[in-house]
C-alpha positions, 0 to 999 in steps of 0.5 A: 499499500502507497501511503505517500510518493515524495519527490526530493532531490536529497532522497532520505535525509533528516526530514524525512527521518525525523518528521515524515517517518514518524508521521506517516507510520510506514513499514518501509521505504523505497527509494526508486532512484538509478544514481543512489542504486548504483552507490554502495556508499549512498546505499549504505548511508541511507538505510543507516539512517532509517531505523532497523524497524522500517524496511528500506529498499534502494533500487533503480528505477526500472527495477521496482514493482510499483504494482506490488508495492500499490497492492501488498499491505505494508504501509510504504513511503516511495521516494523519488529524485526527480517529478519526471520519475512519478509518471513513469512509475505510474506507467509501471503500475504504481497507484499513485494518489498522493504526491508531495514535493519535498525538496526540488532545488534551483537550478536553470530554468527553475522558478520558485513555488515554496521555500524548497520547491522550484520547478521547470515548466515542463515539471508543472505540466507533469504535475498537471496532468497528474492532478487532472488524473486525480493525484493530489499534488502538494509542496510541503517540506514537513508534515507540519507545514501547510501544504502548497496545493496544485493550484497555489503551485500553478499560480506562484509559477505564473507570478515568479 
């Protein structure tokens, strides 16, 4: 059972471990990321950061069985590095209901839409498509923050 899909350039870090994991009460964290999966050092550091009672899977994006994750009973947090990965995962069987944008860093062509999220026009279009399909899209770094919903993200992007 997918509890939340989170886009965060940093994947597993303090906000995830200290805020999201206790808030969501998940039993499993899946990092679907080619770069993280290819580095033994990154895999080890991420796995050590998560409490031992929580299962951690760090796999290349194309090797995650999203359909099985969506069907089983384990509450799961899926972490993706970028917005483009979300529709790919959907196409691989991910039942995507709630997409949280945590930290999407500044870069060329990006506009700030929340304190920690910067989006390109293509990413905003991707999020709009997901929203039109019924996915709840929001930006917030930690659960205690007020979420910035998709309509507000689009408005802020247009003003930036």
